[in-house]
N, C-alpha and C positions, 0 to 999 in steps of 0.2 A: 271842266277838267280837260287836260291835254294828256295824250298817251303816245308812246312810241315803243316799238320792239326792236332791239338790236341783238343779234345772235342769240335769240331765245330769252333775253332779259327784257321784261316789260317795265317801263317807267311811266308812272301816272303822277300828275301834279295837280293839286288843288291850291288856290290862292285866296287870300282874304286881306281886306284893308283893315288895319287895326286902329287908325286914328292919326292925329297930328299932334306935334308938340314942338316946343322951342328948345334948341340946344345951341349954345354959343351965339345967341342973338339971331338965329336963323330958324325958319320953320322947316320941319322935316315931316315926311309922310312915311308912316310905318306900315309895312306889309309883312304878312306871314305866308309861308307856303308849307304844304305837307307833301312829302314825296314817298310813294310806295314803290319798292323795287321787288318784282316778282320773278322768280327763276322758273321759266317754262322750258329750260333746256334739260338735257339728260345728264349733265355734269354738275358737280359742286363748284361754286365760284366764291370768290371773296372780293369785296370792294376795298381797294387799297388807297385811292386818293380821288380828289375831285378838282374840277376846273370850272369856274363860272365866268361868264361875261355878263356884266350888269349894265343895262342901258337906262339912262335917266334922260328924259326929254329936255332937261335944262343943262345937262353936263355931258362930259365925254364918257366913253366907255370905261368901266372899271373891271379889272381882272383880278380874280381871287383864286388862289391855288392852296390846297392843304391836304393833310393826311386824313383819310377816312371821312366820316360824316358825324358831326357833333361828338367827336372824341371816340368813335367806334369804327371798327373795320369788320362789318358783319360778314359772316360766312353763310351762304344760302345753298342748301341742298336742293335737288330737284323738287319743285312743288312748293318750296318755302318762300316767304316774303318778309320784307323788313320795311317798316314805316317810321319816318322821323319827321319832325317839324323844325323849322328854322325861320329866319326872317331877314329883312334888309330895310335900310332907310334910303329914301330918295329925297332930293330937294324939290321935286315936282310931284303932282298927283298922277303922272303917267310914266310908265317905264316897262321894261321887260327883262327877263333873264333867260339864258340858255347855257348849256355846257355839256360836260361829259364826266363819267366816272371811269377811272382806270381800274380794271378788274383783272383777276388771274383765274384761269380755268385750272382746277386741280388735276384733271385727267390728262390734259395735254401739257400742263405747266406753262402755257403761253399767256402772255398779257394781252388784253384787248380793251377796246374803248366801247362804252355804252353811252349812246347819245341821250342827253336830256333835252327834249324838245323845247322850243321857245315858248315861254309862258308869260302872259301879260300881267302887269301890275297896274291897276287903275282904281282910283278912289271913286266910289259911286256918285258922290256929289258933283264930281267934275264931268261926268258923262252926260251927253245930251242926245 
């Protein structure tokens, strides 16, 4: 598990290898990740959007931007947390992801970025 705290918001990430499968005559490596967002600040905040940089050892970087996370824009009061799961496909058994969440602080009405630390994606059978 990797964790990081930005402005009182703690991000924790767990990853898992889900298996391989063929799509469009190419092998793909499926990974899942579970992210927990904990509000350790004194203010209520809302996650508005996300930005991902996905690194695949056999491909270039891929950038993904979108509203919320899995169709939600969770509001977190002080002491609350939100956990969600998602996944990605790589063309190799090794990669990594990192990014950030754009959030708003309801007390100051200011937008701020919460860093999602780099987390590795690796198939166990490929590790030595």
